[in-house]
N, C-alpha and C positions, 0 to 999 in steps of 0.2 A: 302879363294880364292874359287869360285864355279867351279864345273864341268858340263858338258851339262846335267848330268843326275839329278843332284839337282837343275839346272835353269830351266830345262822343265818340265811342268809336263801337261798333258794331262787330261782333264776331260770329263768322258762319264758319270758322274753321277751326283746327286745333290752335290754342293760345300761345304754347310755348315759343314758337318761332318769333313772335311779337313782344314776348315778355323778357323785359330788359331791367335789371336793378336802377339803371337810371331814370326809368319811366316813375312820374310821380301820381297819375290818375290812370284808372283803367275801369272803363264802365265795359262790361260784356253783357251782350243781348244773346245769351246762349242758355243751353239746357246745362243746368249746374252740374249733373252725373258726368257729361261728358265734357265738359269745360274743366272739372278740377282733376281729372284724369291728366291733364294734358300739364299740369303746374308743377313745378319743381318743388324737390322735396325739401323739408326743414327750412321754407322760406319765410313763412307769416309768423309774425311775432306774436299777433291777435288776429283769433277769427271770432267773430262775434256776431249773433243771429238771433232773429225771432223768426225759426220756420214755421211754414203753412201748419195749422193746426188741424187741417182736415174736416173741417166745418161745412164744406159743401157751400163756400162763398164763390163769388163771381167767378175769382181767380183760381179756385180749388177744384179738386174732383174729390165727391165723397166715396171713401172706401171703408172698409172695416180695419178696427185698430191694430189687428195684427199684420196687415198687408202695410198700412201705413209704417209701423215699427221697422218692419225690414226693409222698407226703401229709406227710411231715415238711417239705420244702423250701416247701410251700405256706401250711404254719404259721408258719415261721420269717421268711418275706416279710412277714407281718402282725406279729410280733414286733418285727422292724426298724423298721416304722413307728412303733409306739408306744412304742419304746425312746427315751428323752430323749436329746439330742445329746450330753451329757457322760455318758450311761449303759454300762452292760455288760450283757452275757448270758453267764451261765454255765451249761454245758451238759454235764452228766455222762451220759458213754455206758459201755457195757458191749459186749458183744459179741452179733452175730446168729450162729447156729448153727444149722447146716442138715446133716443126714447127718453130724454131727462135724466138718463143715468150719466152721472160726471164721472170720467176717467181722468185723473190729475197726472198730466204728462212727465212731469219732473219725476215722479214715483217711478215711472217707466223708463223714463231716459238714463237715469243714473246707472243700471247695470250695463247699458249699452257702454257707457263713459268708462266705467270702472273696469269693464273686460279687456279693454285696451290699453290700460295701465294709466289712465287719467287720475290725478288726486283730486277730489273736492275742496274747495278752500272755504268758500262759501255759498250759502242758499240764503239769496236775498230776495227777501219780499218787497216788491212794488205795489204798493197800496192807491188806489184812484178813486175818486168820486164821482166819475161818470162811467158809463158803460151798457150792456145791454140789459134789459128790464126781463128778468124771468117773470115766469105766471105760475109755475108748478113748483118753485123752489127759491130760495133766496137770492138776490142778484148778485153775481160775481164782481167782486171790485179789488181784485189783486191778482198779479201775475207773478209766477216764480221764476229767478233769474240764477241760474246754475253757473258758479265760476269754477271751472277745472285748470289745473295746470298739467304739462306734459311730464315735468318733473320736478324734483325737490329744489332744485338752483334756479330760479323764476323771477322774473322782473315784479316788482312791487314797489311803486314810488308812494308810499304813504304820504309823504310830505304834500305832495302835489293835489290831493283830494281832503285835507285836515279841514276841519269846518271851526267855528271861533266856541274857544271853551267858555262854558258857562261861569265859572269862577277862576277867572284867569290870576287872581292874587291868592288863591288858596296855598297854605303851606303845610309842610311835614310837621304833625303836632307832637313827635316823638322818634327816638332812635338817632342814628348817626346825622341824619339830614334835619334834624328838628329846626324849624326855622327857615329853611330852604323852602324856595317854591317848587310845588309838587307837578305842576302841570309843564305842557310843552309850548314854548312861546310860539310856535306856529299853529296850535289850534289841538283839537283832539282827533281821535279817530272816530269817523262816523259809523253808525250802526249799520247793521244789515237788514234794516226795515226800512223802508224808502215811501214814503207817503205825502198827503196833500197836508201841511200844519201851517199855523201862522209864522212860527219862527223857529229857523233852524238852531239858533243861537239859543233857544229854551232845551230844546231836549234832544239835539244831536241826531235829530233824524232828517234825512236829505228829502227835500220838498220839490219833486217833480210832478207836474199834472200832464195826462194822457193827452193826445192830440185828438180835439174833437173840432166841432163847427167854428168856435172862436178862434180857437188857437191859431197864432201868426204863421206857423209851420203848415198848416193843412193844406193837402192837396186832394187830388182824385183817390187816393191809396185808401181803403177802407180800414187799413190796420197799420198806421204809420207810426214808427218809431220817434219818440220826441230825442232831438239831437244831444240834449244836455243828459240824456240817460245814458248814451252811449259814450258821452264826451269824459263823463266819471271813469268808465274803464279804461278808455285810451290813456287818459293821463294817469292812470295809477300802474296800469299792465304793460306801458310801452315807453319807450324813449325817441326823441326826435330822430326822423328819417327811418323808424321801423315801418314795417309792413302792416296794415290792418285789412282784412278781407272779411266781407259779408256775402256768404253765398246764397242769400236770399235777400238780394239788397233792395227790393223794391224801389222806391224814388230817391235813395241815396241818402237817408241820413247818416248811417253809419260812415259813408265816404266823407261828407262834410265834415262830421266830427274827426275824423283823421286829419283830412288837410287844413281845417281851421287851426290845430294845433300842431304843424309841422311835420306830419307823419306822411306817409306814402299809401294809398289806400286804392283797394279793388273792391268792385261790386260785380255779382253777375245776377241777372234777372231773366228769365224767358219772355216776360211780358214787355214786347217794344213799347207800348205806352209810358211805362214807369221806367227804363231806362233814358227814353227820351227827356221825361221830367228830371230825372237823375240830371243829366246832362246840362239842362237850363238851371237847375238850383246850383250846381257847382260854377257855370258861368256867372251867376247871380253873386256867388260869395265872392269871387274874384273880384268882381267889379263895385263889390260892396254895397249891392242892392237886395241881398236876400233878407228875406225877415224871417228871423227866429227869436226864440224866448232865450235870454242869457241866461248861462249857467247861476245858479242860486238867486234868480229873481224870486222874491216873495210871492204868494199867491193872493190875488185878489180875494178880500175878505167882505161880503155883502154886509152894509151897517144896519138893514131892516128899512131904510127910507126907500129903497128900490121899489118898484110895482111889483115886480117880479118875485122879489124876496117877502111880500105880504101876504097873507091868507085870503085866499079871493071870497067876496061877499058871499057867494052862492055855496059857500063851503061853511059859513056861519050859519047854524040854526038858531 
């Protein structure tokens, strides 16, 4: 069982002397550019992150999109170096918005990854019901997750993320397999559209809410990863004891998703408030006190009896 001193690691010097294959948890309070330069090549089986969207939030500096993308490209080039040959990189992107004009970041990021030799395997759409309320355009309710592999021989554990089949008793109706079961006993391949729905069983769509006020994982971070979002990728794209890195680690949701599933994890973040919170959350996970939303849990659906789900009398004419 970990204590806070063992879990929390502040890095103010090159990380390489402290980096060993035997380490299971690394929390680096450091500048991402300086930190990754000192990490060993071909080490990390999965690199997963949601980079700052350059929206001018409290933890970001507002810059023009060309400067932002140049900065990101420098980081991604180093990430390619430290990504293992059979590894993957998963990049969650939203939109850069300037004067109410939307710049879809996944479109801008694709040529950066492609120029390095990455292969796009899926473009996952994560839809959620809560977010910023726009006044001059439709409210954004989805983000795009790009999954690239470094090569053609890559880890993909489909069986670990299968979902229940809608018709498990379905059989082939013609051909050599007539009368034989047509599905997989472990379930079906989930779709690349992840949203808030009532039943995964009915649609094959993965059901993951974003982290807002009433979410059990909510912390001080304004744009927090749901643990189960990363868990799906950890299970599918790595094996036990593999390394998972989040270069913009925030409060450690990616680290928790890795450690929870017997992987080795590392996060980097320049904000000490977030890395301290990540440390506390890792300790809580090890102690069995961390609150998190279990993977695959159904989304609560209002019955209409709740007061907040009813039309206010003031709105009724």
